[in-house]
MOPAC internal coordinates of N, CA, C and O (Angstrom, degrees):
PM7 1SCF
backbone

  N    0.0000 0     0.00 0     0.00 0    0    0    0
  C    1.4716 1     0.00 0     0.00 0    1    0    0
  C    1.5008 1   109.73 1     0.00 0    2    1    0
  O    1.2310 1   119.44 1   143.67 1    3    2    1
  N    1.2982 1   118.67 1   -36.33 1    3    2    1
  C    1.4423 1   124.10 1  -179.14 1    5    3    2
  C    1.5374 1   112.09 1   -63.49 1    6    5    3
  O    1.2310 1   121.71 1   145.01 1    7    6    5
  N    1.3310 1   114.33 1   -34.99 1    7    6    5
  C    1.4736 1   118.41 1   177.82 1    9    7    6
  C    1.4987 1   111.60 1   -68.25 1   10    9    7
  O    1.2310 1   120.60 1   142.64 1   11   10    9
  N    1.3060 1   116.46 1   -37.36 1   11   10    9
  C    1.4726 1   122.28 1  -179.43 1   13   11   10
  C    1.5665 1   108.35 1   -63.19 1   14   13   11
  O    1.2310 1   122.12 1   136.60 1   15   14   13
  N    1.3336 1   113.55 1   -43.40 1   15   14   13
  C    1.4824 1   117.73 1  -179.64 1   17   15   14
  C    1.5385 1   109.82 1   -66.76 1   18   17   15
  O    1.2310 1   120.68 1   138.06 1   19   18   17
  N    1.3358 1   116.30 1   -41.94 1   19   18   17
  C    1.4544 1   119.02 1   175.68 1   21   19   18
  C    1.5346 1   114.33 1   -58.48 1   22   21   19
  O    1.2310 1   121.57 1   137.36 1   23   22   21
  N    1.3328 1   114.60 1   -42.64 1   23   22   21
  C    1.4717 1   119.57 1   177.52 1   25   23   22
  C    1.5000 1   110.41 1   -66.27 1   26   25   23
  O    1.2310 1   118.52 1   138.61 1   27   26   25
  N    1.3120 1   120.42 1   -41.39 1   27   26   25
  C    1.4472 1   123.52 1   176.78 1   29   27   26
  C    1.5173 1   112.12 1   -59.82 1   30   29   27
  O    1.2310 1   121.46 1   135.83 1   31   30   29
  N    1.3603 1   114.81 1   -44.17 1   31   30   29
  C    1.4515 1   118.75 1   176.89 1   33   31   30
  C    1.5204 1   111.51 1   -61.02 1   34   33   31
  O    1.2310 1   120.49 1   136.26 1   35   34   33
  N    1.2977 1   116.67 1   -43.74 1   35   34   33
  C    1.4814 1   120.31 1   178.72 1   37   35   34
  C    1.5224 1   111.70 1   -63.18 1   38   37   35
  O    1.2310 1   119.96 1   138.86 1   39   38   37
  N    1.3055 1   117.68 1   -41.14 1   39   38   37
  C    1.4289 1   122.50 1   176.85 1   41   39   38
  C    1.4972 1   111.08 1   -64.48 1   42   41   39
  O    1.2310 1   119.52 1   136.57 1   43   42   41
  N    1.3009 1   118.51 1   -43.43 1   43   42   41
  C    1.4372 1   122.76 1   175.59 1   45   43   42
  C    1.5647 1   113.14 1   -58.48 1   46   45   43
  O    1.2310 1   123.06 1   135.61 1   47   46   45
  N    1.3155 1   111.74 1   -44.39 1   47   46   45
  C    1.4943 1   116.72 1   179.22 1   49   47   46
  C    1.5443 1   110.32 1   -64.31 1   50   49   47
  O    1.2310 1   121.12 1   137.99 1   51   50   49
  N    1.3787 1   115.46 1   -42.01 1   51   50   49
  C    1.4723 1   117.29 1   179.39 1   53   51   50
  C    1.4939 1   112.26 1   -65.45 1   54   53   51
  O    1.2310 1   119.59 1   142.10 1   55   54   53
  N    1.3814 1   118.39 1   -37.90 1   55   54   53
  C    1.4011 1   121.83 1   178.50 1   57   55   54
  C    1.5196 1   111.68 1   -64.55 1   58   57   55
  O    1.2310 1   121.04 1   138.99 1   59   58   57
  N    1.3215 1   115.61 1   -41.01 1   59   58   57
  C    1.4715 1   120.64 1   177.38 1   61   59   58
  C    1.5191 1   111.25 1   -63.46 1   62   61   59
  O    1.2310 1   120.59 1   137.16 1   63   62   61
  N    1.3011 1   116.48 1   -42.84 1   63   62   61
  C    1.4297 1   121.32 1   177.89 1   65   63   62
  C    1.5367 1   111.81 1   -63.12 1   66   65   63
  O    1.2310 1   120.26 1   134.58 1   67   66   65
  N    1.3108 1   117.11 1   -45.42 1   67   66   65
  C    1.4703 1   122.18 1   178.42 1   69   67   66
  C    1.5248 1   110.20 1   -61.12 1   70   69   67
  O    1.2310 1   120.12 1   137.99 1   71   70   69
  N    1.3220 1   117.38 1   -42.01 1   71   70   69
  C    1.5166 1   119.40 1   176.27 1   73   71   70
  C    1.5063 1   112.43 1   -61.47 1   74   73   71
  O    1.2310 1   121.31 1   136.98 1   75   74   73
  N    1.3401 1   115.11 1   -43.02 1   75   74   73
  C    1.4777 1   118.80 1   179.97 1   77   75   74
  C    1.5446 1   110.08 1   -62.51 1   78   77   75
  O    1.2310 1   121.85 1   137.06 1   79   78   77
  N    1.3739 1   114.06 1   -42.94 1   79   78   77
  C    1.4435 1   119.58 1  -177.76 1   81   79   78
  C    1.5001 1   110.59 1   -64.51 1   82   81   79
  O    1.2310 1   119.94 1   138.05 1   83   82   81
  N    1.3608 1   117.73 1   -41.95 1   83   82   81
  C    1.4775 1   121.09 1   177.59 1   85   83   82
  C    1.4989 1   110.41 1   -59.80 1   86   85   83
  O    1.2310 1   119.78 1   135.77 1   87   86   85
  N    1.3369 1   118.02 1   -44.23 1   87   86   85
  C    1.4379 1   120.98 1   177.31 1   89   87   86
  C    1.5053 1   113.58 1   -59.96 1   90   89   87
  O    1.2310 1   122.03 1   134.87 1   91   90   89
  N    1.3468 1   113.71 1   -45.13 1   91   90   89
  C    1.4826 1   118.54 1   179.12 1   93   91   90
  C    1.5238 1   110.83 1   -63.90 1   94   93   91
  O    1.2310 1   118.95 1   138.31 1   95   94   93
  N    1.3248 1   119.61 1   -41.69 1   95   94   93
  C    1.4464 1   122.90 1  -178.77 1   97   95   94
  C    1.5412 1   107.51 1   -64.50 1   98   97   95
  O    1.2310 1   118.45 1   139.21 1   99   98   97
  N    1.3238 1   120.55 1   -40.79 1   99   98   97
  C    1.4385 1   122.38 1  -179.76 1  101   99   98
  C    1.5201 1   111.29 1   -65.41 1  102  101   99
  O    1.2310 1   120.90 1   139.38 1  103  102  101
  N    1.3271 1   115.88 1   -40.62 1  103  102  101
  C    1.4705 1   119.20 1   177.56 1  105  103  102
  C    1.5359 1   111.45 1   -64.07 1  106  105  103
  O    1.2310 1   121.11 1   136.18 1  107  106  105
  N    1.3152 1   115.48 1   -43.82 1  107  106  105
  C    1.4665 1   117.55 1   178.57 1  109  107  106
  C    1.5048 1   112.45 1   -66.06 1  110  109  107
  O    1.2310 1   119.96 1   144.59 1  111  110  109
  N    1.3751 1   117.68 1   -35.41 1  111  110  109
  C    1.4531 1   121.33 1   177.33 1  113  111  110
  C    1.5268 1   110.71 1   -63.30 1  114  113  111
  O    1.2310 1   119.90 1   139.65 1  115  114  113
  N    1.3425 1   117.80 1   -40.35 1  115  114  113
  C    1.4400 1   121.04 1   178.23 1  117  115  114
  C    1.5246 1   112.03 1   -65.18 1  118  117  115
  O    1.2310 1   121.40 1   140.98 1  119  118  117
  N    1.3155 1   114.93 1   -39.02 1  119  118  117
  C    1.4990 1   118.68 1   177.90 1  121  119  118
  C    1.5143 1   111.87 1   -66.39 1  122  121  119
  O    1.2310 1   119.69 1   135.14 1  123  122  121
  N    1.3147 1   118.20 1   -44.86 1  123  122  121
  C    1.4424 1   123.15 1   177.57 1  125  123  122
  C    1.5007 1   110.46 1   -61.01 1  126  125  123
  O    1.2310 1   119.82 1   137.75 1  127  126  125
  N    1.2918 1   117.95 1   -42.25 1  127  126  125
  C    1.5005 1   122.43 1  -177.97 1  129  127  126
  C    1.5278 1   108.63 1   -65.45 1  130  129  127
  O    1.2310 1   120.28 1   137.05 1  131  130  129
  N    1.3528 1   117.07 1   -42.95 1  131  130  129
  C    1.4706 1   120.60 1  -178.47 1  133  131  130
  C    1.5500 1   108.89 1   -66.14 1  134  133  131
  O    1.2310 1   120.96 1   137.44 1  135  134  133
  N    1.3313 1   115.77 1   -42.56 1  135  134  133
  C    1.4765 1   119.02 1   178.52 1  137  135  134
  C    1.5238 1   111.76 1   -63.42 1  138  137  135
  O    1.2310 1   119.59 1   139.89 1  139  138  137
  N    1.2854 1   118.38 1   -40.11 1  139  138  137
  C    1.4822 1   122.50 1  -179.74 1  141  139  138
  C    1.5113 1   108.40 1   -66.29 1  142  141  139
  O    1.2310 1   118.35 1   139.21 1  143  142  141
  N    1.3029 1   120.75 1   -40.79 1  143  142  141
  C    1.4397 1   122.26 1   176.91 1  145  143  142
  C    1.5157 1   110.54 1   -63.02 1  146  145  143
  O    1.2310 1   119.86 1   138.05 1  147  146  145
  N    1.2679 1   117.87 1   -41.95 1  147  146  145
  C    1.4810 1   120.57 1   178.62 1  149  147  146
  C    1.5213 1   110.24 1   -66.42 1  150  149  147
  O    1.2310 1   119.50 1   138.07 1  151  150  149
  N    1.3207 1   118.56 1   -41.93 1  151  150  149
  C    1.5171 1   121.78 1   178.41 1  153  151  150
  C    1.5343 1   107.53 1   -61.25 1  154  153  151
  O    1.2310 1   120.29 1   134.57 1  155  154  153
  N    1.3432 1   117.04 1   -45.43 1  155  154  153
  C    1.4406 1   119.96 1  -179.70 1  157  155  154
  C    1.5203 1   112.43 1   -61.06 1  158  157  155
  O    1.2310 1   120.38 1   137.40 1  159  158  157
  N    1.3294 1   116.88 1   -42.60 1  159  158  157
  C    1.5182 1   118.43 1   179.06 1  161  159  158
  C    1.5197 1   110.14 1   -68.57 1  162  161  159
  O    1.2310 1   118.62 1   144.94 1  163  162  161
  N    1.3220 1   120.23 1   -35.06 1  163  162  161
  C    1.4254 1   120.59 1   178.02 1  165  163  162
  C    1.5400 1   111.83 1   -70.47 1  166  165  163
  O    1.2310 1   120.77 1   143.66 1  167  166  165
  N    1.3167 1   116.13 1   -36.34 1  167  166  165
  C    1.4474 1   118.67 1   178.04 1  169  167  166
  C    1.5166 1   111.74 1   -65.79 1  170  169  167
  O    1.2310 1   120.85 1   140.23 1  171  170  169
  N    1.3323 1   115.98 1   -39.77 1  171  170  169
  C    1.5258 1   120.49 1   176.25 1  173  171  170
  C    1.4931 1   109.05 1   -65.84 1  174  173  171
  O    1.2310 1   118.38 1   141.34 1  175  174  173
  N    1.3158 1   120.68 1   -38.66 1  175  174  173
  C    1.4552 1   124.00 1   178.92 1  177  175  174
  C    1.5127 1   110.43 1   -65.45 1  178  177  175
  O    1.2310 1   118.89 1   138.38 1  179  178  177
  N    1.2870 1   119.72 1   -41.62 1  179  178  177
  C    1.4761 1   123.69 1   179.90 1  181  179  178
  C    1.5180 1   107.73 1   -64.70 1  182  181  179
  O    1.2310 1   119.85 1   136.43 1  183  182  181
  N    1.3037 1   117.89 1   -43.57 1  183  182  181
  C    1.4639 1   122.05 1  -179.81 1  185  183  182
  C    1.5167 1   110.00 1   -60.63 1  186  185  183
  O    1.2310 1   120.46 1   134.47 1  187  186  185
  N    1.3337 1   116.72 1   -45.53 1  187  186  185
  C    1.4565 1   121.29 1   178.69 1  189  187  186
  C    1.5013 1   111.09 1   -62.31 1  190  189  187
  O    1.2310 1   119.72 1   138.08 1  191  190  189
  N    1.3658 1   118.14 1   -41.92 1  191  190  189
  C    1.4284 1   119.42 1  -179.48 1  193  191  190
  C    1.5214 1   111.52 1   -69.21 1  194  193  191
  O    1.2310 1   119.67 1   144.33 1  195  194  193
  N    1.3298 1   118.24 1   -35.67 1  195  194  193
  C    1.4878 1   120.60 1   175.87 1  197  195  194
  C    1.5572 1   110.21 1   -63.47 1  198  197  195
  O    1.2310 1   121.19 1   139.63 1  199  198  197
  N    1.3002 1   115.33 1   -40.37 1  199  198  197
  C    1.4776 1   118.87 1   178.42 1  201  199  198
  C    1.4887 1   111.67 1   -63.33 1  202  201  199
  O    1.2310 1   120.05 1   136.32 1  203  202  201
  N    1.3837 1   117.51 1   -43.68 1  203  202  201
  C    1.4405 1   122.60 1   177.18 1  205  203  202
  C    1.5630 1   111.50 1   -61.36 1  206  205  203
  O    1.2310 1   121.28 1   140.93 1  207  206  205
  N    1.3523 1   115.16 1   -39.07 1  207  206  205
  C    1.4260 1   119.43 1   178.66 1  209  207  206
  C    1.5222 1   112.01 1   -65.45 1  210  209  207
  O    1.2310 1   120.11 1   137.32 1  211  210  209
  N    1.3054 1   117.39 1   -42.68 1  211  210  209
  C    1.4654 1   122.65 1   177.13 1  213  211  210
  C    1.5538 1   109.50 1   -60.63 1  214  213  211
  O    1.2310 1   120.56 1   134.52 1  215  214  213
  N    1.3115 1   116.53 1   -45.48 1  215  214  213
  C    1.4629 1   120.97 1   179.80 1  217  215  214
  C    1.4953 1   110.56 1   -62.87 1  218  217  215
  O    1.2310 1   119.57 1   136.98 1  219  218  217
  N    1.3531 1   118.43 1   -43.02 1  219  218  217
  C    1.4824 1   122.36 1   178.88 1  221  219  218
  C    1.5212 1   110.66 1   -63.69 1  222  221  219
  O    1.2310 1   121.47 1   141.20 1  223  222  221
  N    1.3369 1   114.80 1   -38.80 1  223  222  221
  C    1.4974 1   118.57 1  -176.58 1  225  223  222
  C    1.5351 1   108.89 1   -68.14 1  226  225  223
  O    1.2310 1   119.47 1   140.28 1  227  226  225
  N    1.3445 1   118.61 1   -39.72 1  227  226  225
  C    1.4429 1   122.66 1   179.66 1  229  227  226
  C    1.5464 1   109.70 1   -68.25 1  230  229  227
  O    1.2310 1   120.59 1   137.26 1  231  230  229
  N    1.2866 1   116.48 1   -42.74 1  231  230  229
  C    1.5043 1   121.05 1  -175.37 1  233  231  230
  C    1.4882 1   112.89 1   -79.44 1  234  233  231
  O    1.2310 1   118.47 1   168.61 1  235  234  233
  N    1.3387 1   120.52 1   -11.39 1  235  234  233
  C    1.4772 1   122.32 1  -176.98 1  237  235  234
  C    1.5013 1   109.28 1   -74.30 1  238  237  235
  O    1.2310 1   120.80 1   -41.61 1  239  238  237
  N    1.3505 1   116.07 1   138.39 1  239  238  237
  C    1.4573 1   119.29 1   176.93 1  241  239  238
  C    1.5123 1   109.95 1   -68.99 1  242  241  239
  O    1.2310 1   120.30 1   -26.08 1  243  242  241
  N    1.3407 1   117.03 1   153.92 1  243  242  241
  C    1.4443 1   119.06 1   178.79 1  245  243  242
  C    1.5375 1   109.60 1   -66.51 1  246  245  243
  O    1.2310 1   119.70 1   -30.24 1  247  246  245
  N    1.3100 1   118.18 1   149.76 1  247  246  245
  C    1.4866 1   121.88 1  -179.07 1  249  247  246
  C    1.4706 1   109.88 1   -62.23 1  250  249  247
  O    1.2310 1   121.14 1   -38.41 1  251  250  249
  N    1.3187 1   115.42 1   141.59 1  251  250  249
  C    1.4641 1   122.02 1   179.06 1  253  251  250
  C    1.5227 1   110.35 1   -87.94 1  254  253  251
  O    1.2310 1   120.53 1   -32.77 1  255  254  253
  N    1.3016 1   116.59 1   147.23 1  255  254  253
  C    1.4659 1   123.53 1   178.30 1  257  255  254
  C    1.5117 1   113.20 1    59.72 1  258  257  255
  O    1.2310 1   121.07 1  -143.39 1  259  258  257
  N    1.2886 1   115.56 1    36.61 1  259  258  257
  C    1.4687 1   118.84 1   178.66 1  261  259  258
  C    1.5137 1   108.47 1   -84.69 1  262  261  259
  O    1.2310 1   119.29 1   -44.10 1  263  262  261
  N    1.3264 1   118.97 1   135.90 1  263  262  261
  C    1.5057 1   116.30 1   177.44 1  265  263  262
  C    1.4756 1   110.73 1   -71.08 1  266  265  263
  O    1.2310 1   121.30 1   -28.02 1  267  266  265
  N    1.3043 1   115.11 1   151.98 1  267  266  265
  C    1.4734 1   118.94 1   179.83 1  269  267  266
  C    1.5511 1   111.12 1   -58.43 1  270  269  267
  O    1.2310 1   120.39 1   -21.94 1  271  270  269
  N    1.2972 1   116.85 1   158.06 1  271  270  269
  C    1.4379 1   120.11 1  -177.90 1  273  271  270
  C    1.5419 1   115.14 1   -63.40 1  274  273  271
  O    1.2310 1   119.73 1   158.67 1  275  274  273
  N    1.3201 1   118.12 1   -21.33 1  275  274  273
  C    1.4789 1   119.05 1  -177.29 1  277  275  274
  C    1.5096 1   112.54 1   -81.12 1  278  277  275
  O    1.2310 1   119.19 1   178.42 1  279  278  277
  N    1.2908 1   119.15 1    -1.58 1  279  278  277
  C    1.4933 1   122.15 1   177.99 1  281  279  278
  C    1.5102 1   110.48 1   -86.88 1  282  281  279
  O    1.2310 1   120.10 1   180.00 1  283  282  281

């Protein structure tokens, strides 16, 4: 009977550990998902800013009174 109780205690401990690990994995998954969404949004924002910078560079008038390149 003592062996059955010992086995039940071990099973209970393993179940508790598995439940804790499942909770930890879910928390980590949520963190990684939130970080990935933020990284994706920032990447899109950088791309949009780069495009606006290219457009502004093309549309900008040439500098006035600039010395010729051979100086």
